[in-house]
N, C-alpha and C positions, 0 to 999 in steps of 0.2 A: 504494500500500500504506500502511495506517495505521501510525502510530508503534508502537502496541501490537503489531501483527502483526510489525513489524520487530524488536522486542525479543525475540520468541520464536525467532528464527532464530539458530542457533549461530554462523553466519558474522558476524553483527552483533557479537557479543562478542569474536570474534577480531580483527576490525577495530578495535573499541573499544580493546582492549588495545594494538594496534599504534600507535595514536595517543596514548593516554593516558600510557603509561609513558615514552616518549621526551620528550613534552611536559612531563611532571611533572619529569623530571630537568633539562631545560633551564631551566624556571622556577625551580627551587631553586638551580641554579648561578648564574644571572643575579641572582637576589635576594641570594644571599650576596655576590656580587661588588659589587653596588650598596651593600649595607648595611655591608660590612666589608672593602672593597677593600684599604686600607692594612694592616690586621691580617693578612689572608691572605697578601699578598706579603712581609710582613716575617717570616712564619712564627710569628706570635703566635696560635696556635690556642686558647690559654686565653681570650684576649680575645674571639675569635669565639664560643667556647662561651658565655661570660658574656653577651655582647650578644644572642645569638639563641636559645640553648637552655636555659640554666640557670633554675632556679626556676619551672619550668612554662611558660616562654616558648616551648618547642618546640610546644606545642599551638596557640598563636596563629600561630607561624611556618608550620607545616605545614597548619593548618586551612584557611586561606584558599586556599592553593595546591591542596589536594586538591579543595575545592569548585569552584574555578575550572577545574581540569583536567577534572573530571567533566563539568561543563557544556559546556566546549569540545569534549571528545571525543564526547559525545552529539550535539552539533550537527553536527560535521564528519562523523561516522560516518553519521548519519541522512541528511545531505545527499548523501553519496557513494553511499549504497545505493539512492537513488531513481532 
């Protein structure tokens, strides 16, 4: 079955969501732990906010992760549907 025909199936999108949402959450949590480990465990969430989300940095922080998650979920879902 071609990729375009696979995209037309509702089950593809259900499986896509089952993969994409948990993967996105894991990627965000791991990324926050890597970038702001000491601030998170000391309870200094103002620093975490300043380093990752303030002044439009949230676009960069989430942008890459959304693109990476979508590509990964498309690949895995398509692979598992064949």
